[in-house]
C-alpha positions as CSV (number, residue, x, y, z in Angstrom):
1,M,-7.0,-18.0,12.3
2,Q,-6.7,-19.5,8.9
3,W,-4.8,-17.7,6.2
4,D,-6.1,-18.4,2.7
5,L,-4.0,-16.0,0.7
6,G,-2.3,-18.0,-2.1
7,L,0.8,-17.2,-4.2
8,G,-1.3,-15.6,-6.9
9,G,-2.9,-13.3,-4.4
10,L,0.5,-12.4,-2.9
11,A,1.9,-11.7,-6.4
12,V,-1.0,-9.3,-7.1
13,L,-0.6,-7.7,-3.7
14,A,3.2,-7.2,-4.3
15,S,2.6,-5.6,-7.8
16,V,-0.1,-3.3,-6.5
17,S,2.1,-2.3,-3.6
18,L,5.0,-1.6,-5.9
19,G,2.7,0.4,-8.2
20,F,1.6,2.6,-5.3
21,G,5.2,2.9,-4.2
22,V,6.2,4.3,-7.6
23,A,3.3,6.7,-7.5
24,A,4.3,7.9,-4.1
25,G,7.9,8.3,-5.3
26,L,6.7,10.5,-8.1
27,L,4.4,12.6,-5.9
28,V,6.7,13.5,-3.0
29,G,9.1,15.6,-5.2
30,R,12.6,16.6,-4.1
31,D,15.7,14.6,-4.9
32,V,16.2,10.9,-6.0
33,V,17.1,9.6,-2.5
34,Y,13.9,11.1,-1.0
35,R,11.9,9.6,-3.8
36,M,13.5,6.2,-3.2
37,W,12.6,6.4,0.5
38,A,9.0,7.2,-0.4
39,L,8.9,4.3,-2.8
40,G,10.3,1.9,-0.2
41,I,8.2,3.0,2.7
42,T,5.0,3.1,0.7
43,T,5.6,-0.3,-0.9
44,V,6.2,-2.0,2.4
45,A,3.3,-0.2,4.1
46,C,0.9,-1.1,1.3
47,F,2.0,-4.7,1.4
48,V,1.6,-5.0,5.2
49,F,-1.7,-3.1,5.3
50,G,-2.9,-5.1,2.3
51,I,-2.4,-8.4,4.1
52,F,-4.0,-6.9,7.2
53,T,-7.0,-5.6,5.2
54,S,-7.5,-8.8,3.2
55,E,-6.8,-11.4,5.9
56,V,-7.8,-9.7,9.2
57,L,-10.5,-7.1,8.4
58,F,-12.2,-9.0,5.6
59,G,-11.0,-12.5,6.4
60,W,-14.4,-13.6,7.5
61,A,-16.0,-12.9,4.1
62,T,-16.5,-15.6,1.5
63,E,-15.9,-15.2,-2.3
64,K,-19.6,-14.5,-2.7
65,D,-19.4,-11.6,-0.3
66,L,-16.3,-10.0,-1.8
67,Q,-15.9,-9.7,-5.5
68,P,-13.4,-9.8,-7.1
69,N,-11.4,-12.1,-4.9
70,I,-8.0,-13.1,-6.5
71,D,-6.6,-16.3,-4.9
72,G,-7.8,-15.2,-1.5
73,L,-7.0,-11.5,-1.9
74,S,-9.8,-9.1,-1.4
75,R,-8.7,-6.8,-4.3
76,D,-11.1,-3.9,-4.0
77,E,-10.5,-3.5,-0.2
78,V,-6.8,-3.8,-0.7
79,L,-6.8,-1.1,-3.4
80,L,-8.7,1.2,-1.1
81,S,-6.4,0.6,1.8
82,S,-3.4,1.2,-0.5
83,V,-4.8,4.5,-1.7
84,L,-5.2,5.6,1.9
85,V,-1.7,4.5,2.9
86,T,-0.2,6.2,-0.1
87,V,-2.0,9.5,0.6
88,V,-0.8,9.4,4.3
89,V,2.8,8.6,3.4
90,V,3.0,11.3,0.7
91,L,1.4,14.0,3.0
92,V,3.7,13.1,5.9
93,M,6.8,13.1,3.7
94,R,5.9,16.4,2.0
95,Y,5.2,18.0,5.5
96,L,8.6,16.8,6.8
97,A,10.4,18.1,3.7
98,R,8.8,21.5,4.1
99,R,9.6,21.6,7.8
100,R,13.2,20.6,7.1
101,A,13.5,23.2,4.3
102,A,12.2,25.9,6.6
103,R,14.7,25.0,9.2
104,D,17.7,25.1,6.8
């Protein structure tokens, strides 16, 4: 397998991941520590799933097949996977928070 993701693509992926992490931190509610956990988990998950989406799932596609392609990063596909990852993380963290609050 040949990885063609360049530094520019990695920088875009890192900034997109951080943006979704901040959004998740704002959406989970609760205290600051809980928000920071959501930010960290979502940022790392979006970055990992973004690389997987761009390089494994859509690694076969050429620049003509996938537009826009930023330095080897399939941007639209990465944005879609990041939205899905963020929704899952927020829903799971909110569920766990409610379950913990009901137990206390």
